[in-house]
NUPAPA-426517 format. One record per atom (N, C-alpha, C): x, y, z; chain. Coordinates in steps of 0.001 Angstrom, whole numbers. Example, Ala and Ser with C-alpha at 12.3 -4.5 7.8 and 13.67 -1.06 7.14 Angstrom:
BEGIN
       px       py       pz  pake
    13190    -5690     7800     A
    12300    -4500     7800     A
    13200    -3300     7800     A
    12850    -2250     7080     A
    13670    -1060     7140     A
    12900       30     7870     A
***
This chain:
BEGIN
       px       py       pz  pake
   -25327   -72387   -69759     A
   -24860   -72510   -71134     A
   -26105   -72873   -72018     A
   -26964   -73754   -71476     A
   -28153   -74208   -72202     A
   -28977   -72979   -72622     A
   -29109   -72048   -71646     A
   -29916   -70875   -71890     A
   -29356   -70025   -73015     A
   -28051   -69998   -73037     A
   -27419   -69161   -74096     A
   -27554   -69812   -75444     A
   -27467   -71126   -75478     A
   -27639   -71856   -76759     A
   -29004   -71720   -77284     A
   -29989   -71818   -76406     A
   -31406   -71633   -76813     A
   -31623   -70240   -77350     A
   -31100   -69261   -76689     A
   -31285   -67885   -77126     A
   -30710   -67638   -78423     A
   -29521   -68281   -78729     A
   -28869   -68095   -80053     A
   -29715   -68742   -81099     A
   -30331   -69933   -80822     A
   -31140   -70653   -81748     A
   -32400   -69836   -82089     A
   -32984   -69186   -81125     A
   -34180   -68362   -81327     A
   -33841   -67183   -82143     A
   -32699   -66568   -81917     A
   -32382   -65391   -82711     A
   -32067   -65700   -84169     A
   -31590   -66908   -84405     A
   -31366   -67384   -85764     A
   -32675   -67564   -86469     A
   -33656   -68088   -85776     A
   -34962   -68238   -86395     A
   -35517   -66901   -86762     A
   -35376   -65888   -85848     A
   -35901   -64526   -86076     A
   -35235   -63871   -87277     A
   -33959   -64112   -87438     A
   -33213   -63512   -88542     A
   -33639   -64161   -89847     A
   -33893   -65458   -89830     A
   -34350   -66188   -91037     A
   -35702   -65671   -91474     A
   -36592   -65460   -90454     A
   -37871   -64928   -90824     A
   -37802   -63534   -91451     A
   -36958   -62732   -90975     A
   -36794   -61344   -91481     A
   -36286   -61416   -92868     A
   -35558   -62455   -93356     A
   -34984   -62492   -94671     A
   -35961   -63097   -95687     A
   -37108   -63614   -95250     A
   -38059   -64177   -96250     A
   -38629   -63114   -97093     A
   -38824   -63367   -98341     A
   -39418   -62401   -99334     A
   -40736   -63005   -99826     A
   -41591   -62117  -100221     A
   -42900   -62463  -100755     A
   -42733   -63018  -102148     A
   -43550   -64055  -102496     A
   -43523   -64690  -103853     A
   -44649   -64151  -104724     A
   -45502   -63227  -104152     A
   -46612   -62722  -104973     A
   -46137   -61585  -105789     A
   -46356   -61602  -107106     A
   -45962   -60491  -107904     A
   -46979   -59328  -107730     A
   -46417   -58108  -107357     A
   -47300   -56977  -107070     A
   -46755   -55761  -107849     A
   -47590   -54812  -107974     A
   -47134   -53635  -108642     A
   -46158   -52881  -107703     A
   -45515   -51797  -108208     A
   -44496   -51134  -107412     A
   -45075   -50546  -106157     A
   -46231   -49878  -106325     A
   -46777   -49269  -105185     A
   -47359   -50258  -104161     A
   -47940   -51321  -104693     A
   -48465   -52390  -103800     A
   -47358   -53094  -103124     A
   -46190   -53269  -103743     A
   -45080   -53991  -103193     A
   -44615   -53258  -101891     A
   -44521   -51887  -101974     A
   -44076   -51148  -100770     A
   -44982   -51281   -99642     A
   -46256   -51402   -99907     A
   -47256   -51546   -98800     A
   -47224   -52937   -98206     A
   -47106   -53970   -99187     A
   -47088   -55378   -98714     A
   -45820   -55703   -97961     A
   -44717   -55143   -98425     A
   -43415   -55424   -97754     A
   -43466   -54947   -96265     A
   -44037   -53747   -96157     A
   -44113   -53131   -94806     A
   -45095   -53917   -93883     A
   -46222   -54417   -94473     A
   -47149   -55172   -93643     A
   -46547   -56549   -93275     A
   -45876   -57213   -94211     A
   -45322   -58528   -94018     A
   -44200   -58467   -92990     A
   -43313   -57473   -93130     A
   -42257   -57295   -92166     A
   -42721   -57069   -90761     A
   -43781   -56278   -90707     A
   -44371   -55954   -89347     A
   -44958   -57217   -88672     A
   -45670   -58034   -89508     A
   -46324   -59221   -88876     A
   -45345   -60330   -88534     A
   -44296   -60531   -89423     A
   -43292   -61543   -89157     A
   -42451   -61213   -87929     A
   -42136   -59983   -87852     A
   -41296   -59539   -86692     A
   -42112   -59698   -85453     A
   -43344   -59365   -85510     A
   -44214   -59457   -84325     A
   -44365   -60869   -83831     A
   -44510   -61855   -84784     A
   -44623   -63252   -84435     A
   -43385   -63803   -83780     A
   -42242   -63393   -84351     A
   -40936   -63929   -83829     A
   -40683   -63414   -82468     A
   -41050   -62079   -82235     A
   -40788   -61528   -80900     A
   -41668   -62206   -79881     A
   -42940   -62569   -80292     A
   -43840   -63243   -79402     A
   -43309   -64668   -79007     A
   -42674   -65265   -79993     A
   -42123   -66649   -79729     A
   -40971   -66552   -78801     A
   -40085   -65598   -79010     A
   -38967   -65449   -78111     A
   -39399   -65160   -76676     A
   -40433   -64347   -76586     A
   -40943   -63959   -75233     A
   -41493   -65189   -74531     A
   -42221   -65996   -75252     A
   -42820   -67225   -74662     A
   -41707   -68181   -74278     A
   -40676   -68284   -75014     A
   -39598   -69236   -74660     A
   -38852   -68776   -73400     A
   -38575   -67503   -73361     A
   -37903   -67003   -72169     A
   -38723   -67125   -70879     A
   -40032   -66935   -71095     A
   -40883   -67072   -69885     A
   -40869   -68512   -69388     A
   -41009   -69477   -70319     A
   -40993   -70900   -69937     A
   -39695   -71301   -69294     A
   -38662   -70654   -69631     A
   -37294   -70962   -69050     A
   -37089   -70249   -67699     A
   -38062   -69416   -67270     A
   -37907   -68669   -66037     A
   -36903   -67576   -66161     A
   -36622   -67028   -67326     A
   -35611   -65958   -67532     A
   -36328   -64657   -67476     A
   -35896   -63785   -66584     A
   -36546   -62457   -66434     A
   -35610   -61422   -67104     A
   -36126   -60831   -68188     A
   -35269   -59825   -68908     A
   -35082   -58600   -68055     A
   -33930   -57993   -68341     A
   -33687   -56698   -67632     A
   -34615   -55640   -68166     A
   -35351   -55105   -67215     A
   -36346   -54097   -67699     A
   -35709   -52915   -68334     A
   -36311   -52425   -69481     A
   -35814   -51216   -70196     A
   -36282   -50047   -69450     A
   -35308   -49176   -69211     A
   -35714   -47892   -68489     A
   -36637   -47117   -69368     A
   -37607   -46666   -68751     A
   -38632   -45772   -69406     A
   -38221   -44315   -69264     A
   -38215   -43663   -70355     A
   -37858   -42253   -70348     A
   -38964   -41424   -69681     A
   -38675   -40765   -68649     A
   -39721   -39970   -67924     A
   -39638   -38586   -68499     A
   -40800   -38140   -68965     A
   -40809   -36776   -69579     A
   -40511   -35784   -68483     A
   -39748   -34746   -68885     A
   -39393   -33710   -67886     A
   -40624   -33005   -67346     A
   -40500   -32690   -66077     A
   -41607   -31915   -65446     A
   -41748   -30588   -66104     A
   -42949   -30317   -66589     A
   -43122   -29002   -67232     A
   -42832   -27829   -66333     A
   -42116   -26858   -66871     A
   -41792   -25661   -66104     A
   -43056   -24882   -65853     A
   -43384   -24628   -64599     A
   -44599   -23882   -64288     A
   -44613   -22512   -64891     A
   -45651   -22227   -65619     A
   -45793   -20871   -66282     A
   -46299   -19883   -65197     A
   -45549   -18827   -64983     A
   -45990   -17862   -63980     A
   -47322   -17307   -64348     A
   -48170   -17147   -63408     A
   -49485   -16655   -63723     A
   -49359   -15203   -64251     A
   -50242   -14892   -65205     A
   -50235   -13544   -65805     A
   -50669   -12557   -64724     A
   -49853   -11500   -64635     A
   -50157   -10479   -63606     A
   -51449    -9833   -63962     A
   -52264    -9718   -62951     A
   -53541    -9021   -63151     A
   -53295    -7529   -63144     A
   -53689    -6868   -64241     A
   -53380    -5374   -64265     A
   -54032    -4640   -63108     A
   -53250    -3824   -62486     A
   -53854    -2993   -61406     A
   -54530    -1801   -62033     A
   -55716    -1571   -61736     A
   -56415     -385   -62370     A
   -55721      894   -62028     A
   -55537     1731   -63041     A
   -54897     3020   -62813     A
   -55856     3889   -62015     A
   -55248     4563   -61057     A
   -56151     5430   -60234     A
   -56396     6698   -60983     A
   -57632     6948   -61253     A
   -58004     8211   -61994     A
   -58218     9309   -60960     A
   -57411    10430   -61164     A
   -57559    11463   -60194     A
   -58919    12077   -60217     A
   -59454    12491   -59111     A
   -60768    13067   -59143     A
   -60837    14316   -59935     A
   -61908    14533   -60612     A
   -62085    15757   -61412     A
   -62213    16986   -60454     A
   -61335    17959   -60672     A
   -61371    19072   -59737     A
   -62676    19827   -59872     A
   -63082    20365   -58720     A
   -64294    21119   -58736     A
   -64084    22434   -59597     A
   -65053    22724   -60422     A
   -64883    23912   -61216     A
   -64805    25180   -60418     A
   -63853    26043   -60706     A
   -63746    27304   -59948     A
   -64303    28461   -60825     A
   -64791    29393   -60139     A
   -65370    30526   -60837     A
   -64266    31321   -61610     A
   -64446    31524   -62863     A
   -63448    32315   -63665     A
   -63957    33702   -63884     A
   -63065    34595   -63592     A
   -63466    36023   -63832     A
   -63696    36318   -65325     A
   -64807    36862   -65621     A
   -65096    37208   -67014     A
   -64214    38331   -67479     A
   -63667    38257   -68687     A
   -62758    39326   -69147     A
   -63560    40619   -69329     A
   -62826    41673   -69057     A
   -63428    42996   -69158     A
   -63750    43232   -70656     A
   -64878    43682   -70940     A
   -65326    43992   -72318     A
   -64490    45129   -72901     A
   -63938    44863   -74071     A
   -63056    45792   -74679     A
   -63969    46805   -75477     A
   -63814    48069   -75231     A
   -64697    49044   -75878     A
   -64541    48931   -77405     A
   -65612    49137   -78095     A
   -65597    49084   -79546     A
   -65345    50538   -80101     A
   -64472    50625   -81089     A
   -64236    51946   -81664     A
   -65549    52455   -82287     A
   -65902    53663   -82073     A
   -67074    54255   -82632     A
   -67038    54159   -84133     A
   -68116    53547   -84763     A
   -68082    53456   -86175     A
   -68220    54797   -86922     A
   -67547    54919   -88036     A
   -67664    56157   -88809     A
   -68461    55791   -90090     A
   -69516    56530   -90367     A
   -70448    56179   -91416     A
   -69840    56430   -92854     A
   -69235    57588   -93038     A
   -68749    57920   -94353     A
   -67199    57878   -94424     A
   -66712    57312   -95544     A
   -65231    57223   -95712     A
   -64592    58554   -95773     A
   -65320    59616   -96181     A
   -64715    60918   -96242     A
   -64460    61451   -94877     A
   -64931    60855   -93830     A
   -64697    61167   -92446     A
   -63438    60555   -91859     A
   -62774    59700   -92730     A
   -61594    58962   -92219     A
   -60362    59367   -93072     A
   -59286    59674   -92462     A
   -58037    60006   -93145     A
   -56859    59314   -92432     A
   -55918    58858   -93243     A
   -54685    58282   -92681     A
   -53591    59236   -92635     A
   -52911    59336   -91448     A
   -51722    60149   -91319     A
   -50509    59342   -91621     A
   -49723    59875   -92574     A
   -48515    59206   -92978     A
   -47353    60280   -92973     A
   -46286    59975   -92196     A
   -45201    60897   -92119     A
   -44395    60830   -93402     A
   -43805    61968   -93780     A
   -42898    61984   -94895     A
   -41595    61223   -94504     A
   -40930    60663   -95471     A
   -39751    59832   -95234     A
   -38726    60594   -94421     A
   -38349    59971   -93262     A
   -37331    60557   -92404     A
   -37886    61483   -91347     A
   -39155    61668   -91277     A
   -39761    62602   -90338     A
   -40441    61827   -89207     A
   -40716    62538   -88141     A
   -41316    61943   -86975     A
   -42629    62634   -86505     A
   -43066    63645   -87272     A
   -44270    64375   -86861     A
   -44966    65025   -88072     A
   -46181    65440   -87882     A
   -46947    66096   -88955     A
   -48024    66899   -88365     A
   -48320    67997   -89055     A
   -49454    68808   -88650     A
   -50430    68875   -89829     A
   -51705    68528   -89547     A
   -52719    68530   -90625     A
   -53825    69511   -90176     A
   -54422    70167   -91189     A
   -55438    71160   -90863     A
   -56729    70813   -91639     A
   -57792    71346   -91155     A
   -59087    71087   -91786     A
   -60250    71901   -91181     A
   -61375    71638   -91660     A
   -62596    72329   -91189     A
   -63671    71340   -91020     A
   -64379    71387   -89835     A
   -65492    70525   -89565     A
   -66793    71280   -89260     A
   -67837    70702   -89709     A
   -69144    71273   -89361     A
   -69479    71050   -87902     A
   -70436    71738   -87421     A
   -70865    71620   -85968     A
   -71309    70158   -85675     A
   -70981    69704   -84552     A
   -71450    68390   -84023     A
   -71154    67214   -84976     A
   -69956    67245   -85497     A
   -69527    66097   -86379     A
   -68232    65502   -85849     A
   -67889    64303   -86354     A
   -66633    63594   -85960     A
   -65853    63315   -87147     A
   -64534    63609   -87044     A
   -63578    63280   -88010     A
   -62582    62298   -87470     A
   -62251    61203   -88180     A
   -61306    60236   -87710     A
   -59991    60246   -88474     A
   -58924    60124   -87715     A
   -57561    59984   -88290     A
   -56998    58592   -87812     A
   -56295    57935   -88735     A
   -55705    56644   -88434     A
   -54179    56796   -88643     A
   -53389    56268   -87725     A
   -51966    56331   -87851     A
   -51357    55025   -87296     A
   -50226    54669   -87822     A
   -49529    53451   -87379     A
   -48355    53812   -86374     A
   -48164    53017   -85347     A
   -47116    53314   -84419     A
   -46693    51970   -83876     A
   -45368    51942   -83424     A
   -44792    50736   -82816     A
   -44758    50864   -81299     A
   -44813    49682   -80675     A
   -44832    49632   -79237     A
   -43636    50323   -78595     A
   -43830    51073   -77495     A
   -42794    51783   -76727     A
   -42340    53103   -77376     A
   -42882    53431   -78516     A
   -42539    54803   -78999     A
   -43349    55764   -78109     A
   -42973    57023   -78170     A
   -43716    58085   -77382     A
   -44375    59009   -78352     A
   -45672    59195   -78046     A
   -46437    60041   -78976     A
   -46987    61306   -78242     A
   -47143    62347   -79095     A
   -47735    63574   -78612     A
   -48773    64043   -79556     A
   -49964    64353   -79047     A
   -51097    64764   -79865     A
   -51552    66180   -79366     A
   -51750    67082   -80276     A
   -52171    68450   -79899     A
   -53228    68949   -80918     A
   -54411    69259   -80437     A
   -55423    69857   -81289     A
   -55725    71241   -80905     A
   -55807    72142   -81907     A
   -56194    73544   -81685     A
   -57233    73912   -82724     A
   -58190    74747   -82367     A
   -59260    75090   -83296     A
   -59843    76533   -82980     A
   -60655    76953   -83943     A
   -61252    78232   -83787     A
   -62520    78179   -82838     A
   -62951    77003   -82608     A
   -64054    76792   -81701     A
   -63860    75487   -80945     A
   -64829    75171   -80146     A
   -64715    73950   -79293     A
   -64493    72666   -80165     A
   -63493    71925   -79867     A
   -63218    70642   -80498     A
   -62378    69769   -79561     A
   -62693    68489   -79531     A
   -62050    67607   -78579     A
   -61627    66330   -79272     A
   -60702    65570   -78563     A
   -60184    64375   -79214     A
   -60625    63161   -78349     A
   -60654    62053   -79067     A
   -60696    60672   -78442     A
   -59554    59880   -79067     A
   -59025    58934   -78244     A
   -57913    58152   -78721     A
   -58154    56633   -78445     A
   -57995    55824   -79460     A
   -58231    54407   -79293     A
   -57009    53586   -79772     A
   -56712    52486   -79046     A
   -55598    51651   -79416     A
   -56040    50673   -80558     A
   -55080    49892   -81134     A
   -55511    48894   -82159     A
   -56485    47826   -81678     A
   -56474    47516   -80369     A
   -57453    46545   -79882     A
   -58737    47155   -79464     A
   -58878    48426   -79569     A
   -60126    49116   -79261     A
   -60146    49736   -77833     A
   -59029    49635   -77146     A
   -59002    50281   -75804     A
   -59024    51798   -75929     A
   -59864    52384   -75112     A
   -60024    53905   -75185     A
   -59133    54563   -74168     A
   -58132    55296   -74655     A
   -57205    56015   -73767     A
   -57752    57415   -73427     A
   -58400    57992   -74400     A
   -59009    59355   -74132     A
   -60479    59304   -74641     A
   -61407    59768   -73881     A
   -62850    59752   -74238     A
   -63209    61199   -74594     A
   -64196    61288   -75555     A
   -64643    62612   -75940     A
   -65289    63375   -74750     A
   -65880    62598   -73827     A
   -66562    63252   -72688     A
   -65518    63939   -71801     A
   -64244    63587   -71925     A
   -63224    64229   -71142     A
   -62898    65625   -71614     A
   -63291    65930   -72844     A
   -63099    67247   -73421     A
   -61639    67699   -73423     A
   -60723    66741   -73873     A
   -59370    67013   -73928     A
   -58891    67392   -75324     A
   -57878    68265   -75450     A
   -57402    68610   -76797     A
   -55940    68254   -76922     A
   -55322    67520   -75960     A
   -53962    67074   -76088     A
   -53723    65731   -75353     A
   -52672    65086   -75763     A
   -52277    63762   -75104     A
   -50823    63492   -75319     A
   -50175    62973   -74270     A
   -48813    62506   -74366     A
   -48683    61179   -73685     A
   -47983    60232   -74247     A
   -47856    58923   -73592     A
   -47176    57891   -74494     A
   -46805    56786   -73901     A
   -46183    55692   -74687     A
   -47171    54957   -75496     A
   -46692    54420   -76615     A
   -47499    53542   -77502     A
   -47517    52140   -76831     A
   -48663    51710   -76383     A
   -48744    50462   -75701     A
   -49075    49206   -76616     A
   -49420    49446   -77846     A
   -49679    48383   -78770     A
   -49204    48730   -80178     A
   -48724    47724   -80837     A
   -48208    47952   -82195     A
   -49341    47829   -83230     A
   -49505    48841   -84033     A
   -50581    48721   -85089     A
   -51187    50034   -85324     A
   -52459    50025   -85917     A
   -53131    51224   -86255     A
   -53912    51779   -85033     A
   -53618    53079   -84814     A
   -54306    53815   -83719     A
   -55299    54786   -84320     A
   -56278    55269   -83524     A
   -57333    56111   -84032     A
   -57440    57392   -83195     A
   -57506    58490   -83868     A
   -57786    59782   -83223     A
   -59119    60325   -83799     A
   -60094    60540   -82937     A
   -61355    61142   -83314     A
   -61353    62597   -82905     A
   -61797    63469   -83770     A
   -62023    64884   -83478     A
   -63524    65135   -83529     A
   -64087    65647   -82443     A
   -65516    66026   -82449     A
   -65639    67500   -82171     A
   -66483    68124   -82969     A
   -66763    69562   -82793     A
   -67955    69778   -81897     A
   -68062    71045   -81450     A
   -69228    71439   -80645     A
   -70370    71938   -81456     A
   -70961    73022   -81016     A
   -72201    73610   -81689     A
   -71877    74561   -82851     A
   -70584    74639   -83152     A
   -70222    75573   -84220     A
   -69232    74879   -85243     A
   -69314    75410   -86449     A
   -68290    74937   -87418     A
   -66896    75368   -86923     A
   -65878    74487   -87249     A
   -64553    74785   -86634     A
   -63440    74547   -87593     A
   -62485    75458   -87672     A
   -61242    75235   -88327     A
   -60301    74668   -87265     A
   -59531    73624   -87658     A
   -58713    73030   -86656     A
   -57299    72717   -87234     A
   -56347    72441   -86301     A
   -55024    72047   -86645     A
   -54657    70924   -85726     A
   -54262    69756   -86292     A
   -53930    68582   -85504     A
   -52447    68259   -85655     A
   -51700    68242   -84481     A
   -50266    67861   -84505     A
   -50117    66438   -83919     A
   -49367    65612   -84624     A
   -49028    64294   -84155     A
   -47509    64139   -84280     A
   -46906    63748   -83175     A
   -45448    63467   -83168     A
   -45215    62073   -82528     A
   -44394    61263   -83165     A
   -43997    59981   -82671     A
   -42472    59821   -82728     A
   -41862    59507   -81605     A
   -40416    59520   -81549     A
   -39715    58457   -82353     A
   -38438    58797   -82671     A
   -37543    57797   -83220     A
   -36696    57302   -82011     A
   -36930    56061   -81550     A
   -36281    55589   -80386     A
   -34842    55149   -80680     A
   -33886    55560   -79811     A
   -32502    55248   -79989     A
   -32034    54110   -79016     A
   -31342    53113   -79592     A
   -30850    51998   -78800     A
   -29382    51831   -79043     A
   -28565    51966   -78042     A
   -27134    51732   -78184     A
   -26771    50277   -78383     A
   -25734    49961   -79161     A
   -25265    48618   -79324     A
   -24731    48061   -77997     A
   -24709    46734   -77851     A
   -24257    46105   -76587     A
   -22804    46533   -76312     A
   -22627    47003   -75102     A
   -21264    47353   -74661     A
   -20795    48704   -75175     A
   -21728    49467   -75771     A
   -21350    50830   -76275     A
   -22065    51874   -75433     A
   -21609    53068   -75538     A
   -22158    54211   -74752     A
   -22814    55302   -75594     A
   -22824    55125   -76926     A
   -23454    56137   -77769     A
   -23531    55722   -79233     A
   -23980    56633   -80019     A
   -24204    56384   -81461     A
   -24328    57666   -82225     A
   -24290    57539   -83561     A
   -24617    58633   -84409     A
   -25925    58294   -85107     A
   -26962    59092   -84852     A
   -28271    58855   -85476     A
   -28538    59873   -86603     A
   -28997    59381   -87736     A
   -29264    60254   -88913     A
   -30729    60398   -89096     A
   -31070    61540   -89786     A
   -32492    61807   -90081     A
   -32505    62781   -91265     A
   -33542    62635   -92076     A
   -33814    63592   -93214     A
   -34809    64607   -92641     A
   -34370    65807   -92458     A
   -35203    66863   -91792     A
   -35694    67827   -92868     A
   -37067    67822   -93038     A
   -37619    68833   -94015     A
   -37363    70236   -93524     A
   -37486    71166   -94405     A
   -37287    72610   -94061     A
   -38267    73049   -92953     A
   -37673    73649   -91973     A
   -38528    74257   -90851     A
   -39191    73209   -89980     A
   -38775    71952   -90083     A
   -39405    70851   -89240     A
   -38550    70502   -87981     A
   -39134    69638   -87204     A
   -38455    69149   -85992     A
   -38458    67648   -86002     A
   -37291    67057   -85641     A
   -37194    65610   -85584     A
   -37074    65216   -84092     A
   -37896    64266   -83694     A
   -38022    63838   -82301     A
   -37248    62479   -82041     A
   -36205    62495   -81190     A
   -35537    61351   -80777     A
   -35885    61036   -79343     A
   -35742    59759   -78934     A
   -35991    59320   -77628     A
   -34877    58444   -77115     A
   -34263    58751   -75922     A
   -33165    57919   -75380     A
   -33342    57832   -73909     A
   -33001    56619   -73410     A
   -33070    56382   -71971     A
   -31775    56517   -71239     A
   -31823    57087   -69977     A
   -30564    57246   -69226     A
   -30904    57193   -67727     A
   -29848    57022   -66943     A
   -29985    57004   -65508     A
   -29631    58352   -64918     A
   -30236    58596   -63724     A
   -29888    59811   -63003     A
   -28424    59802   -62622     A
   -27789    61018   -62817     A
   -26357    61156   -62468     A
   -25443    60848   -63685     A
   -25937    60252   -64746     A
   -25064    60031   -65878     A
   -24886    61343   -66649     A
   -23808    61358   -67401     A
   -23486    62588   -68220     A
   -23867    62297   -69644     A
   -24616    63254   -70179     A
   -25008    63152   -71630     A
   -24266    64201   -72453     A
   -23813    63743   -73609     A
   -23098    64625   -74522     A
   -23817    64598   -75862     A
   -24265    65735   -76338     A
   -25090    65817   -77579     A
   -24404    66825   -78516     A
   -24444    66500   -79833     A
   -24024    67523   -80858     A
   -24832    67181   -82115     A
   -25118    68253   -82876     A
   -25809    68081   -84136     A
   -24962    68683   -85241     A
   -24977    67990   -86309     A
   -24259    68533   -87597     A
   -25157    68350   -88822     A
   -25149    69280   -89738     A
   -24407    70567   -89649     A
   -24983    71478   -88505     A
   -24192    72386   -88121     A
   -24603    73259   -87003     A
   -25443    74427   -87470     A
   -25198    74942   -88661     A
   -25967    76054   -89110     A
   -27455    75733   -89304     A
   -28292    76577   -88771     A
   -29767    76489   -88991     A
   -30383    75304   -88206     A
   -29682    74799   -87177     A
   -30248    73710   -86320     A
   -29979    73976   -84857     A
   -31010    73716   -84027     A
   -30782    73875   -82594     A
   -31318    72588   -81892     A
   -30970    72474   -80583     A
   -31414    71347   -79814     A
   -32395    71727   -78693     A
   -33217    70719   -78401     A
   -34153    70863   -77302     A
   -34134    69513   -76535     A
   -34032    69560   -75209     A
   -33930    68375   -74424     A
   -34811    68443   -73172     A
   -35723    67423   -73008     A
   -36589    67337   -71831     A
   -36904    65915   -71457     A
   -37079    65706   -70148     A
   -37572    64386   -69715     A
   -39000    64234   -70090     A
   -39459    62984   -70215     A
   -40867    62737   -70694     A
   -41864    63296   -69654     A
   -41434    63557   -68396     A
   -42322    64121   -67418     A
   -42437    65639   -67541     A
   -41681    66228   -68508     A
   -41802    67669   -68687     A
   -40588    68459   -68224     A
   -39719    67888   -67455     A
   -38538    68560   -66978     A
   -37601    68908   -68054     A
   -37374    70200   -68309     A
   -36592    70673   -69403     A
   -35109    70931   -68997     A
   -34230    70459   -69895     A
   -32778    70747   -69729     A
   -32283    71844   -70648     A
   -32796    71786   -71854     A
   -32396    72753   -72909     A
   -33668    73080   -73735     A
   -33840    74340   -73951     A
   -34969    74820   -74769     A
   -34442    75256   -76144     A
   -35283    75161   -77185     A
   -34891    75521   -78492     A
   -34527    76987   -78573     A
   -35121    77739   -77622     A
   -34784    79224   -77601     A
   -33326    79488   -77145     A
   -32715    78500   -76567     A
   -31316    78598   -76163     A
   -30344    78532   -77380     A
   -30849    77962   -78474     A
   -30118    77845   -79712     A
   -28801    77133   -79545     A
   -28841    76018   -78780     A
   -27658    75189   -78634     A
   -27581    74146   -79755     A
   -26368    74031   -80309     A
   -26122    72968   -81256     A
   -25379    71785   -80667     A
   -24964    71981   -79409     A
   -24317    70911   -78650     A
   -24647    71111   -77166     A
   -24522    69999   -76380     A
   -24801    70118   -74938     A
   -24083    69004   -74219     A
   -23611    69335   -73037     A
   -23072    68324   -72099     A
   -23493    68633   -70674     A
   -24022    67636   -70002     A
   -24550    67897   -68648     A
   -24937    66638   -67912     A
   -25163    66733   -66639     A
   -25497    65608   -65811     A
   -27029    65524   -65764     A
   -27538    64319   -65896     A
   -29005    64141   -66009     A
   -29612    64089   -64588     A
   -30700    64810   -64404     A
   -31248    64927   -63055     A
   -32141    63748   -62667     A
   -32649    62988   -63647     A
   -33588    61887   -63349     A
   -33365    60706   -64271     A
   -33842    59566   -63747     A
   -33777    58290   -64556     A
   -35000    58254   -65466     A
   -34812    57832   -66646     A
   -35963    57708   -67528     A
   -35656    58064   -68981     A
   -36721    58264   -69799     A
   -36603    58581   -71173     A
   -36483    60132   -71356     A
   -35592    60485   -72299     A
   -35457    61969   -72615     A
   -35762    62161   -74059     A
   -36612    63188   -74365     A
   -36960    63568   -75717     A
   -35939    64600   -76157     A
   -35276    64305   -77247     A
   -34251    65201   -77847     A
   -34779    65630   -79161     A
   -35069    66919   -79331     A
   -35603    67450   -80577     A
   -34469    68196   -81286     A
   -34403    67942   -82564     A
   -33506    68681   -83452     A
   -34442    69603   -84255     A
   -34308    70883   -84105     A
   -35181    71853   -84774     A
   -34434    72543   -85923     A
   -35163    72531   -87087     A
   -34528    73143   -88280     A
   -35092    74532   -88532     A
   -34213    75418   -88813     A
   -34666    76736   -89275     A
   -34182    76956   -90755     A
   -33753    75900   -91354     A
   -33321    75915   -92740     A
   -34488    76041   -93697     A
   -34257    76638   -94849     A
   -35315    76752   -95873     A
   -35251    75612   -96840     A
   -34361    74647   -96623     A
   -34283    73486   -97548     A
   -34211    72181   -96706     A
   -34674    71119   -97220     A
   -34506    69809   -96525     A
   -33082    69512   -96317     A
   -32707    68927   -95190     A
   -31300    68662   -94900     A
   -31121    67314   -94197     A
   -30073    66650   -94554     A
   -29717    65384   -93806     A
   -28924    65741   -92590     A
   -29334    65417   -91413     A
   -28655    65786   -90205     A
   -28135    64546   -89475     A
   -27137    64744   -88591     A
   -26612    63679   -87748     A
   -26566    64139   -86291     A
   -27217    63326   -85420     A
   -27168    63586   -84038     A
   -26198    62681   -83365     A
   -25108    63233   -82722     A
   -24177    62400   -81986     A
   -24616    62466   -80514     A
   -24793    61221   -79948     A
   -25265    61174   -78556     A
   -24449    60128   -77787     A
   -23924    60523   -76645     A
   -23127    59659   -75798     A
   -23587    59851   -74342     A
   -23847    58686   -73654     A
   -24311    58769   -72280     A
   -23371    57857   -71471     A
   -22800    58362   -70409     A
   -21885    57510   -69592     A
   -21846    58016   -68178     A
***
């Protein structure tokens, strides 16, 4: 009980000290600083006095538990980046050099160059001229890929043709001394025909025919194809069919028109001398067939070719 009474007495002294106020007049800012300093020193002295008293009485205060800071969470080590494996550079392999594309022989004078343009609705043209000995005349014409073309040169003396594609590929060389050519158009664009004469001046006639290719609609077996046919001209159609299929052809109007039919390899089914305006028959070979409508009319005529293959 004595210990409790002494403790109460000491606490009352500490409270009295905390309630003392300073008697020195200070400014407002100085008062805040002085009050803080005085309260700190008074409280410290009182606490020291209480501690001394308790020690002298042999009283051991209950120790205040100290807050132990939490163990820091270990930070995982930063992963060391694994170097990316760089694939070895492949050994260079020998690359085949592209074949040199022949250059079209240059023509010096523009008068030596002429463009062939078919009349509207036509598929062929015959042009005539005269060339001096040992000279070259060039013709330029446009064609689409997969059309079929026929070239025929005739003259009063020796004359030969050369044929170049739009990329400069030479299909016929003058050294071959050819006067005709038949084949598919392998490139879309401007083609070149050169005519070279021999040791004599030459009158010549150049025929160029390019087919109108026919394509049936999906799921259909035929179509009606129209063309504007000049007087006395021939219109060239091209259609593909299989061996053993039956072809049915008719041209209208019938008067002054006849049909001619042959495979691109030259196998003839109908000749214009037969004077057929219609035809039905079984096809002997697979492939493209050239169907010519020949006009004997003295006036231009709009014609229709009915074609059915099944």
